[in-house]
C-alpha positions as CSV (number, residue, x, y, z in Angstrom):
1,M,-31.5,26.4,-70.5
2,R,-34.0,26.7,-67.7
3,T,-37.1,24.6,-67.7
4,P,-40.4,26.0,-66.5
5,T,-40.3,23.6,-63.5
6,F,-36.9,24.9,-62.5
7,T,-38.1,28.5,-62.8
8,A,-41.2,27.9,-60.8
9,L,-39.3,26.2,-58.0
10,A,-36.7,29.0,-57.9
11,T,-39.5,31.5,-57.7
12,L,-41.3,29.7,-54.9
13,T,-38.1,29.2,-52.9
14,A,-37.3,32.9,-53.2
15,L,-40.9,33.9,-52.1
16,A,-40.9,31.4,-49.2
17,Q,-38.1,33.3,-47.4
18,F,-40.4,36.4,-47.2
19,A,-43.6,34.7,-46.2
20,P,-44.3,35.0,-42.4
21,C,-44.6,31.8,-40.5
22,L,-48.1,31.1,-39.5
23,A,-48.7,30.0,-35.9
24,T,-49.6,26.4,-35.2
25,W,-52.3,25.6,-32.6
26,S,-52.0,22.5,-30.4
27,S,-54.3,21.3,-27.6
28,G,-54.6,24.0,-25.0
29,K,-52.4,26.6,-26.7
30,A,-53.5,30.2,-26.2
31,A,-50.7,32.4,-27.5
32,Q,-47.7,32.1,-29.8
33,I,-44.8,34.5,-30.0
34,N,-42.5,34.2,-33.0
35,F,-38.9,35.3,-33.5
36,Y,-37.4,36.3,-36.8
37,T,-33.9,36.9,-38.3
38,D,-35.0,40.0,-40.3
39,T,-36.5,43.3,-39.1
40,H,-39.9,42.8,-40.7
41,C,-41.2,39.6,-38.9
42,S,-40.9,37.5,-42.0
43,A,-37.8,35.2,-41.6
44,Y,-39.1,32.8,-38.9
45,T,-36.5,31.4,-36.5
46,G,-38.3,30.2,-33.4
47,E,-41.2,30.6,-31.0
48,A,-42.5,30.6,-27.4
49,A,-46.0,29.9,-26.2
50,A,-48.5,30.4,-23.4
51,W,-51.3,28.0,-22.5
52,W,-54.8,27.9,-21.0
53,E,-54.2,25.2,-18.4
54,T,-50.4,24.6,-18.2
55,S,-47.6,26.8,-17.3
56,P,-46.8,29.4,-18.5
57,E,-50.5,30.4,-18.6
58,V,-52.0,33.2,-20.7
59,G,-53.9,36.0,-18.9
60,V,-57.2,37.7,-19.5
61,I,-57.0,41.5,-19.9
62,G,-58.0,43.3,-16.7
63,S,-57.5,40.2,-14.4
64,T,-54.7,40.4,-11.8
65,T,-55.6,37.3,-9.6
66,G,-56.4,33.7,-9.9
67,V,-56.3,31.6,-13.1
68,A,-56.9,34.7,-15.3
69,R,-53.6,36.3,-14.3
70,A,-50.8,35.9,-16.9
71,Q,-47.6,34.0,-16.0
72,C,-44.2,35.1,-17.1
73,I,-42.9,33.3,-20.2
74,T,-39.1,32.7,-20.7
75,L,-38.4,33.5,-24.4
76,N,-35.0,32.1,-25.1
77,M,-34.7,34.0,-28.3
78,P,-31.9,33.1,-30.7
79,G,-29.0,35.6,-30.5
80,N,-29.5,36.5,-34.2
81,S,-33.1,37.5,-33.8
82,Q,-33.9,40.9,-35.3
83,S,-37.7,41.1,-34.7
84,I,-40.5,39.5,-32.6
85,N,-44.3,39.5,-32.7
86,T,-47.5,38.1,-31.3
87,A,-48.1,35.5,-34.0
88,A,-51.5,34.3,-32.8
89,L,-53.9,34.2,-30.0
90,W,-56.6,31.5,-29.7
91,G,-59.9,31.3,-27.6
92,Y,-60.2,28.6,-25.0
93,S,-60.2,25.0,-26.1
94,T,-58.3,21.8,-25.3
95,T,-59.8,19.5,-27.9
96,T,-60.6,21.4,-31.1
97,Q,-58.9,24.4,-32.7
98,P,-60.8,27.5,-31.6
99,G,-61.0,30.7,-33.6
100,A,-58.6,33.6,-33.3
101,D,-58.9,35.9,-30.4
102,S,-57.5,39.4,-29.8
103,G,-55.1,40.8,-27.3
104,Y,-51.4,41.3,-26.9
105,C,-48.1,40.1,-25.5
106,T,-45.7,42.4,-23.7
107,F,-42.0,41.7,-23.9
108,W,-39.4,42.6,-21.2
109,D,-35.6,42.7,-21.3
110,G,-35.4,41.2,-17.8
111,Y,-35.9,37.5,-17.1
112,T,-38.7,38.0,-14.6
113,C,-41.0,40.2,-16.7
114,S,-39.3,43.3,-15.5
115,G,-37.2,46.1,-17.1
116,N,-37.8,47.8,-20.4
117,A,-41.0,46.7,-22.2
118,A,-42.8,46.8,-25.5
119,S,-46.1,45.3,-26.6
120,S,-47.1,43.5,-29.8
121,Y,-50.8,43.2,-30.6
122,Y,-52.8,40.6,-32.4
123,N,-56.2,40.8,-34.2
124,V,-56.8,44.4,-33.1
125,P,-57.0,47.6,-35.1
126,S,-54.1,48.0,-37.5
127,S,-52.9,51.2,-35.8
128,Y,-51.6,49.0,-32.9
129,P,-48.0,47.8,-33.2
130,T,-47.4,44.1,-34.2
131,C,-43.8,43.5,-35.3
132,Q,-41.3,44.8,-32.8
133,P,-37.5,45.0,-32.8
134,A,-35.9,42.0,-31.0
135,R,-34.1,44.3,-28.7
136,S,-35.2,46.8,-26.1
137,S,-34.3,50.5,-26.2
138,A,-31.3,49.5,-23.9
139,G,-30.0,47.1,-26.6
140,Y,-30.9,43.8,-24.8
141,L,-32.8,40.9,-26.4
142,W,-36.3,40.4,-25.0
143,K,-36.0,37.7,-22.3
144,S,-39.5,37.3,-21.0
145,A,-43.1,38.0,-21.9
146,K,-46.7,37.9,-20.7
147,C,-49.7,37.4,-23.1
148,Y,-53.3,38.6,-22.5
149,L,-56.5,37.9,-24.4
150,N,-59.7,39.9,-24.4
């Protein structure tokens, strides 16, 4: 016989595997990219980040020089990854958690932000893509990324 507590725990455990992992801010963090073992960006398996003041740095949309230029992030995705997304973007702050910002991360299948590419948007109109396959059209895992905020 199942008790109400057992049933509730079983239900919560089943639902937890489908809940997307929320991004976690830390001092100076500007962007978080999450990796997933399913095709719907819900079974979290790892992450990469970009920062405001330490490498790799986030960029500002439209800037190509100086501190506002995005740096290439090495992703190191697990081999069993099936999807990837821009999990969060934050405004500038190194002391208190800022509000969400908008922008995107572009993923490349080359190690130096080159090769085939796809973009994942965050906090923008819902018609923009967010969850992307973990592999490029050539079949390679995404190896690098750059993130940009508005």
